[in-house]
N, CA, C and O atoms as CSV, one atom per row, in Angstrom:
chain,resi,resn,atom,element,x,y,z
A,1,MET,N,N,90.704,69.454,77.497
A,1,MET,CA,C,91.227,70.701,76.997
A,1,MET,C,C,91.509,71.622,78.184
A,1,MET,O,O,90.763,71.639,79.163
A,2,VAL,N,N,92.581,72.375,78.082
A,2,VAL,CA,C,92.960,73.321,79.122
A,2,VAL,C,C,92.454,74.704,78.718
A,2,VAL,O,O,92.648,75.142,77.584
A,3,VAL,N,N,91.798,75.390,79.668
A,3,VAL,CA,C,91.270,76.724,79.407
A,3,VAL,C,C,91.772,77.708,80.458
A,3,VAL,O,O,92.059,77.333,81.594
A,4,ILE,N,N,91.871,78.949,80.063
A,4,ILE,CA,C,92.184,80.022,81.004
A,4,ILE,C,C,90.890,80.799,81.171
A,4,ILE,O,O,90.377,81.376,80.213
A,5,ARG,N,N,90.362,80.813,82.391
A,5,ARG,CA,C,89.055,81.396,82.639
A,5,ARG,C,C,88.992,82.057,84.004
A,5,ARG,O,O,89.956,82.025,84.770
A,6,LEU,N,N,87.843,82.657,84.300
A,6,LEU,CA,C,87.645,83.306,85.587
A,6,LEU,C,C,87.023,82.335,86.581
A,6,LEU,O,O,86.144,81.549,86.228
A,7,ALA,N,N,87.487,82.396,87.828
A,7,ALA,CA,C,86.883,81.646,88.928
A,7,ALA,C,C,86.399,82.679,89.935
A,7,ALA,O,O,87.189,83.492,90.415
A,8,ARG,N,N,85.127,82.658,90.256
A,8,ARG,CA,C,84.548,83.699,91.102
A,8,ARG,C,C,84.862,83.466,92.574
A,8,ARG,O,O,84.852,82.339,93.069
A,9,GLY,N,N,85.135,84.558,93.242
A,9,GLY,CA,C,85.325,84.551,94.687
A,9,GLY,C,C,84.648,85.780,95.236
A,9,GLY,O,O,83.834,86.400,94.551
A,10,GLY,N,N,84.968,86.142,96.454
A,10,GLY,CA,C,84.368,87.324,97.049
A,10,GLY,C,C,83.033,87.003,97.675
A,10,GLY,O,O,82.546,85.874,97.614
A,11,SER,N,N,82.454,88.021,98.276
A,11,SER,CA,C,81.182,87.825,98.956
A,11,SER,C,C,80.020,88.255,98.072
A,11,SER,O,O,80.217,88.699,96.940
A,12,LYS,N,N,78.832,88.122,98.589
A,12,LYS,CA,C,77.633,88.498,97.864
A,12,LYS,C,C,77.685,89.985,97.504
A,12,LYS,O,O,77.988,90.825,98.352
A,13,LYS,N,N,77.389,90.299,96.257
A,13,LYS,CA,C,77.405,91.662,95.725
A,13,LYS,C,C,78.787,92.307,95.687
A,13,LYS,O,O,78.887,93.492,95.370
A,14,ARG,N,N,79.853,91.574,95.996
A,14,ARG,CA,C,81.230,92.087,95.956
A,14,ARG,C,C,82.099,91.070,95.221
A,14,ARG,O,O,82.924,90.408,95.852
A,15,PRO,N,N,81.939,90.926,93.907
A,15,PRO,CA,C,82.670,89.876,93.187
A,15,PRO,C,C,84.171,90.136,93.122
A,15,PRO,O,O,84.626,91.280,93.101
A,16,PHE,N,N,84.909,89.060,93.092
A,16,PHE,CA,C,86.354,89.071,92.904
A,16,PHE,C,C,86.661,87.826,92.089
A,16,PHE,O,O,86.209,86.734,92.431
A,17,TYR,N,N,87.421,87.979,91.020
A,17,TYR,CA,C,87.685,86.855,90.136
A,17,TYR,C,C,89.170,86.540,90.072
A,17,TYR,O,O,89.995,87.437,89.904
A,18,ASN,N,N,89.506,85.266,90.205
A,18,ASN,CA,C,90.856,84.806,89.950
A,18,ASN,C,C,90.909,84.345,88.497
A,18,ASN,O,O,89.978,83.705,88.008
A,19,ILE,N,N,91.993,84.670,87.814
A,19,ILE,CA,C,92.204,84.178,86.459
A,19,ILE,C,C,93.013,82.899,86.608
A,19,ILE,O,O,94.156,82.929,87.062
A,20,VAL,N,N,92.416,81.772,86.225
A,20,VAL,CA,C,93.031,80.476,86.478
A,20,VAL,C,C,93.156,79.655,85.201
A,20,VAL,O,O,92.409,79.833,84.239
A,21,VAL,N,N,94.124,78.754,85.230
A,21,VAL,CA,C,94.298,77.752,84.178
A,21,VAL,C,C,93.676,76.472,84.725
A,21,VAL,O,O,94.066,76.003,85.794
A,22,ALA,N,N,92.717,75.906,84.005
A,22,ALA,CA,C,92.002,74.737,84.516
A,22,ALA,C,C,91.635,73.792,83.383
A,22,ALA,O,O,91.605,74.172,82.213
A,23,ASN,N,N,91.361,72.560,83.761
A,23,ASN,CA,C,90.808,71.599,82.825
A,23,ASN,C,C,89.369,72.019,82.553
A,23,ASN,O,O,88.647,72.369,83.486
A,24,SER,N,N,88.944,71.991,81.316
A,24,SER,CA,C,87.608,72.472,80.964
A,24,SER,C,C,86.503,71.641,81.613
A,24,SER,O,O,85.369,72.108,81.716
A,25,ARG,N,N,86.806,70.441,82.044
A,25,ARG,CA,C,85.791,69.592,82.663
A,25,ARG,C,C,85.558,69.902,84.138
A,25,ARG,O,O,84.578,69.436,84.719
A,26,GLN,N,N,86.440,70.679,84.745
A,26,GLN,CA,C,86.289,71.042,86.150
A,26,GLN,C,C,85.238,72.143,86.300
A,26,GLN,O,O,84.957,72.890,85.363
A,27,ARG,N,N,84.663,72.224,87.507
A,27,ARG,CA,C,83.678,73.261,87.792
A,27,ARG,C,C,84.314,74.637,87.724
A,27,ARG,O,O,85.532,74.773,87.832
A,28,ARG,N,N,83.494,75.643,87.548
A,28,ARG,CA,C,83.990,77.015,87.413
A,28,ARG,C,C,84.872,77.417,88.598
A,28,ARG,O,O,85.941,77.994,88.399
A,29,ASP,N,N,84.448,77.125,89.801
A,29,ASP,CA,C,85.201,77.510,90.991
A,29,ASP,C,C,85.935,76.319,91.598
A,29,ASP,O,O,86.385,76.386,92.742
A,30,GLY,N,N,86.058,75.244,90.849
A,30,GLY,CA,C,86.668,74.029,91.367
A,30,GLY,C,C,88.174,74.001,91.222
A,30,GLY,O,O,88.842,75.033,91.265
A,31,ARG,N,N,88.690,72.804,91.050
A,31,ARG,CA,C,90.132,72.598,90.964
A,31,ARG,C,C,90.718,73.311,89.753
A,31,ARG,O,O,90.113,73.351,88.681
A,32,PHE,N,N,91.896,73.868,89.944
A,32,PHE,CA,C,92.594,74.516,88.843
A,32,PHE,C,C,94.059,74.143,88.876
A,32,PHE,O,O,94.558,73.658,89.891
A,33,ILE,N,N,94.755,74.368,87.768
A,33,ILE,CA,C,96.162,74.008,87.639
A,33,ILE,C,C,97.047,75.121,88.185
A,33,ILE,O,O,97.976,74.865,88.951
A,34,GLU,N,N,96.755,76.360,87.788
A,34,GLU,CA,C,97.595,77.488,88.189
A,34,GLU,C,C,96.778,78.771,88.183
A,34,GLU,O,O,95.899,78.952,87.341
A,35,ARG,N,N,97.070,79.656,89.123
A,35,ARG,CA,C,96.455,80.979,89.165
A,35,ARG,C,C,97.407,81.951,88.466
A,35,ARG,O,O,98.575,82.053,88.842
A,36,VAL,N,N,96.915,82.661,87.457
A,36,VAL,CA,C,97.786,83.544,86.680
A,36,VAL,C,C,97.400,85.011,86.804
A,36,VAL,O,O,97.933,85.847,86.074
A,37,GLY,N,N,96.500,85.338,87.700
A,37,GLY,CA,C,96.150,86.731,87.905
A,37,GLY,C,C,94.819,86.877,88.604
A,37,GLY,O,O,94.229,85.900,89.065
A,38,PHE,N,N,94.349,88.131,88.675
A,38,PHE,CA,C,93.048,88.398,89.270
A,38,PHE,C,C,92.402,89.597,88.610
A,38,PHE,O,O,93.062,90.390,87.939
A,39,TYR,N,N,91.072,89.717,88.815
A,39,TYR,CA,C,90.291,90.836,88.305
A,39,TYR,C,C,89.315,91.236,89.395
A,39,TYR,O,O,88.531,90.417,89.875
A,40,ASN,N,N,89.370,92.512,89.783
A,40,ASN,CA,C,88.486,93.036,90.814
A,40,ASN,C,C,87.618,94.130,90.185
A,40,ASN,O,O,88.044,95.284,90.118
A,41,PRO,N,N,86.405,93.788,89.720
A,41,PRO,CA,C,85.591,94.772,89.015
A,41,PRO,C,C,85.068,95.900,89.896
A,41,PRO,O,O,84.652,96.932,89.369
A,42,VAL,N,N,85.072,95.742,91.218
A,42,VAL,CA,C,84.559,96.780,92.105
A,42,VAL,C,C,85.682,97.521,92.822
A,42,VAL,O,O,85.450,98.144,93.859
A,43,ALA,N,N,86.889,97.460,92.284
A,43,ALA,CA,C,88.023,98.164,92.897
A,43,ALA,C,C,87.782,99.667,92.825
A,43,ALA,O,O,87.287,100.192,91.827
A,44,SER,N,N,88.146,100.340,93.912
A,44,SER,CA,C,87.995,101.792,93.935
A,44,SER,C,C,89.229,102.404,94.582
A,44,SER,O,O,89.947,101.749,95.337
A,45,GLY,N,N,89.451,103.650,94.273
A,45,GLY,CA,C,90.602,104.342,94.854
A,45,GLY,C,C,91.914,103.773,94.347
A,45,GLY,O,O,92.096,103.579,93.145
A,46,ALA,N,N,92.832,103.504,95.277
A,46,ALA,CA,C,94.162,103.017,94.911
A,46,ALA,C,C,94.209,101.496,94.765
A,46,ALA,O,O,95.272,100.938,94.492
A,47,ALA,N,N,93.071,100.817,94.943
A,47,ALA,CA,C,93.054,99.355,94.847
A,47,ALA,C,C,93.353,98.919,93.413
A,47,ALA,O,O,92.908,99.544,92.450
A,48,GLU,N,N,94.108,97.848,93.297
A,48,GLU,CA,C,94.477,97.323,91.979
A,48,GLU,C,C,93.288,96.579,91.378
A,48,GLU,O,O,92.685,95.729,92.033
A,49,LYS,N,N,92.957,96.897,90.141
A,49,LYS,CA,C,91.785,96.304,89.496
A,49,LYS,C,C,92.101,95.026,88.735
A,49,LYS,O,O,91.292,94.098,88.706
A,50,LEU,N,N,93.270,94.979,88.123
A,50,LEU,CA,C,93.601,93.846,87.257
A,50,LEU,C,C,95.091,93.559,87.331
A,50,LEU,O,O,95.912,94.472,87.247
A,51,ARG,N,N,95.434,92.293,87.489
A,51,ARG,CA,C,96.826,91.865,87.414
A,51,ARG,C,C,96.861,90.551,86.639
A,51,ARG,O,O,96.133,89.610,86.954
A,52,VAL,N,N,97.719,90.503,85.623
A,52,VAL,CA,C,97.870,89.309,84.798
A,52,VAL,C,C,99.354,89.018,84.650
A,52,VAL,O,O,100.131,89.905,84.296
A,53,GLU,N,N,99.751,87.785,84.917
A,53,GLU,CA,C,101.137,87.370,84.698
A,53,GLU,C,C,101.269,86.988,83.224
A,53,GLU,O,O,100.993,85.853,82.833
A,54,GLN,N,N,101.697,87.963,82.414
A,54,GLN,CA,C,101.736,87.791,80.959
A,54,GLN,C,C,102.629,86.631,80.523
A,54,GLN,O,O,102.300,85.921,79.572
A,55,ASP,N,N,103.755,86.435,81.210
A,55,ASP,CA,C,104.664,85.355,80.810
A,55,ASP,C,C,104.013,83.987,80.986
A,55,ASP,O,O,104.196,83.103,80.150
A,56,ARG,N,N,103.253,83.807,82.072
A,56,ARG,CA,C,102.586,82.519,82.306
A,56,ARG,C,C,101.429,82.313,81.333
A,56,ARG,O,O,101.205,81.197,80.865
A,57,VAL,N,N,100.694,83.380,81.026
A,57,VAL,CA,C,99.602,83.271,80.055
A,57,VAL,C,C,100.176,82.900,78.691
A,57,VAL,O,O,99.621,82.047,78.000
A,58,SER,N,N,101.281,83.533,78.298
A,58,SER,CA,C,101.923,83.216,77.023
A,58,SER,C,C,102.378,81.762,76.980
A,58,SER,O,O,102.241,81.086,75.960
A,59,TYR,N,N,102.925,81.286,78.107
A,59,TYR,CA,C,103.360,79.887,78.174
A,59,TYR,C,C,102.174,78.958,77.935
A,59,TYR,O,O,102.257,78.044,77.114
A,60,TRP,N,N,101.062,79.188,78.654
A,60,TRP,CA,C,99.919,78.288,78.545
A,60,TRP,C,C,99.285,78.346,77.156
A,60,TRP,O,O,98.832,77.322,76.645
A,61,ILE,N,N,99.248,79.512,76.546
A,61,ILE,CA,C,98.733,79.606,75.179
A,61,ILE,C,C,99.650,78.830,74.229
A,61,ILE,O,O,99.186,78.191,73.285
A,62,GLY,N,N,100.950,78.896,74.493
A,62,GLY,CA,C,101.922,78.178,73.664
A,62,GLY,C,C,101.784,76.670,73.731
A,62,GLY,O,O,102.109,75.975,72.768
A,63,VAL,N,N,101.306,76.153,74.857
A,63,VAL,CA,C,101.128,74.704,74.971
A,63,VAL,C,C,99.692,74.271,74.679
A,63,VAL,O,O,99.327,73.118,74.909
A,64,GLY,N,N,98.870,75.209,74.166
A,64,GLY,CA,C,97.557,74.809,73.668
A,64,GLY,C,C,96.354,75.232,74.479
A,64,GLY,O,O,95.240,74.822,74.153
A,65,ALA,N,N,96.521,76.029,75.519
A,65,ALA,CA,C,95.373,76.463,76.310
A,65,ALA,C,C,94.544,77.470,75.526
A,65,ALA,O,O,95.080,78.248,74.737
A,66,GLN,N,N,93.238,77.450,75.746
A,66,GLN,CA,C,92.318,78.370,75.100
A,66,GLN,C,C,91.888,79.435,76.105
A,66,GLN,O,O,91.673,79.125,77.277
A,67,LEU,N,N,91.762,80.676,75.665
A,67,LEU,CA,C,91.278,81.758,76.522
A,67,LEU,C,C,89.763,81.859,76.411
A,67,LEU,O,O,89.207,81.726,75.321
A,68,SER,N,N,89.093,82.095,77.540
A,68,SER,CA,C,87.669,82.397,77.467
A,68,SER,C,C,87.536,83.802,76.877
A,68,SER,O,O,88.490,84.578,76.937
A,69,PRO,N,N,86.383,84.146,76.312
A,69,PRO,CA,C,86.233,85.480,75.710
A,69,PRO,C,C,86.502,86.621,76.694
A,69,PRO,O,O,87.134,87.613,76.329
A,70,THR,N,N,86.038,86.493,77.912
A,70,THR,CA,C,86.248,87.549,78.909
A,70,THR,C,C,87.711,87.663,79.284
A,70,THR,O,O,88.232,88.770,79.419
A,71,VAL,N,N,88.380,86.538,79.455
A,71,VAL,CA,C,89.799,86.572,79.799
A,71,VAL,C,C,90.609,87.128,78.638
A,71,VAL,O,O,91.590,87.837,78.862
A,72,ALA,N,N,90.225,86.825,77.414
A,72,ALA,CA,C,90.925,87.390,76.258
A,72,ALA,C,C,90.840,88.913,76.277
A,72,ALA,O,O,91.827,89.592,75.997
A,73,ARG,N,N,89.670,89.451,76.605
A,73,ARG,CA,C,89.498,90.901,76.702
A,73,ARG,C,C,90.353,91.471,77.825
A,73,ARG,O,O,90.994,92.505,77.642
A,74,LEU,N,N,90.376,90.815,78.989
A,74,LEU,CA,C,91.164,91.303,80.131
A,74,LEU,C,C,92.662,91.247,79.850
A,74,LEU,O,O,93.396,92.155,80.240
A,75,VAL,N,N,93.121,90.203,79.185
A,75,VAL,CA,C,94.546,90.099,78.843
A,75,VAL,C,C,94.922,91.219,77.872
A,75,VAL,O,O,96.007,91.790,77.978
A,76,GLY,N,N,94.048,91.531,76.945
A,76,GLY,CA,C,94.291,92.647,76.030
A,76,GLY,C,C,94.384,93.973,76.766
A,76,GLY,O,O,95.245,94.797,76.459
A,77,GLU,N,N,93.502,94.182,77.735
A,77,GLU,CA,C,93.554,95.407,78.551
A,77,GLU,C,C,94.850,95.481,79.341
A,77,GLU,O,O,95.458,96.547,79.445
A,78,ALA,N,N,95.279,94.342,79.902
A,78,ALA,CA,C,96.504,94.329,80.696
A,78,ALA,C,C,97.722,94.628,79.825
A,78,ALA,O,O,98.632,95.335,80.259
A,79,LYS,N,N,97.750,94.098,78.600
A,79,LYS,CA,C,98.855,94.395,77.676
A,79,LYS,C,C,98.884,95.869,77.334
A,79,LYS,O,O,99.953,96.480,77.307
A,80,ALA,N,N,97.722,96.447,77.074
A,80,ALA,CA,C,97.647,97.864,76.725
A,80,ALA,C,C,98.096,98.722,77.909
A,80,ALA,O,O,98.785,99.724,77.715
A,81,ALA,N,N,97.719,98.347,79.118
A,81,ALA,CA,C,98.108,99.101,80.306
A,81,ALA,C,C,99.607,98.983,80.562
A,81,ALA,O,O,100.229,99.923,81.057
A,82,ALA,N,N,100.186,97.835,80.227
A,82,ALA,CA,C,101.623,97.629,80.444
A,82,ALA,C,C,102.447,98.415,79.427
A,82,ALA,O,O,103.544,98.874,79.745
A,83,VAL,N,N,101.934,98.575,78.216
A,83,VAL,CA,C,102.648,99.297,77.171
A,83,VAL,C,C,102.522,100.809,77.363
A,83,VAL,O,O,103.477,101.540,77.102
A,84,ALA,N,N,101.362,101.289,77.815
A,84,ALA,CA,C,101.117,102.728,77.943
A,84,ALA,C,C,102.106,103.433,78.891
A,84,ALA,O,O,102.656,104.462,78.500
A,85,PRO,N,N,102.362,102.934,80.120
A,85,PRO,CA,C,103.314,103.614,80.979
A,85,PRO,C,C,104.730,103.594,80.413
A,85,PRO,O,O,105.485,104.548,80.602
A,86,ALA,N,N,105.095,102.522,79.725
A,86,ALA,CA,C,106.431,102.420,79.151
A,86,ALA,C,C,106.613,103.453,78.026
A,86,ALA,O,O,107.693,104.020,77.863
A,87,ALA,N,N,105.557,103.685,77.268
A,87,ALA,CA,C,105.628,104.660,76.173
A,87,ALA,C,C,105.685,106.092,76.716
A,87,ALA,O,O,106.301,106.969,76.109
A,88,ALA,N,N,105.040,106.319,77.859
A,88,ALA,CA,C,105.017,107.659,78.442
A,88,ALA,C,C,106.353,108.036,79.057
A,88,ALA,O,O,106.684,109.219,79.150
A,89,ALA,N,N,107.114,107.052,79.474
A,89,ALA,CA,C,108.395,107.337,80.154
A,89,ALA,C,C,109.507,107.706,79.230
A,89,ALA,O,O,110.623,107.966,79.680
């Protein structure tokens, strides 16, 4: 089964997560098929906290990939953030 999940990176006490498409049998930080975004929970100032390539996520969901619960929440946040600036303009 193909899943879209977080792969941890960064140093100790400074997490950084890549949002990746991977085979569910692979290790959390192991081999992946495609990187579709990132999440930086400790971003501050002008640093970007979340980026998701919505078109690629939609493609993978269309071919049967499952979202992890955390990634589902992050994708929802990214959609809301993408719609909010467009509505304000």
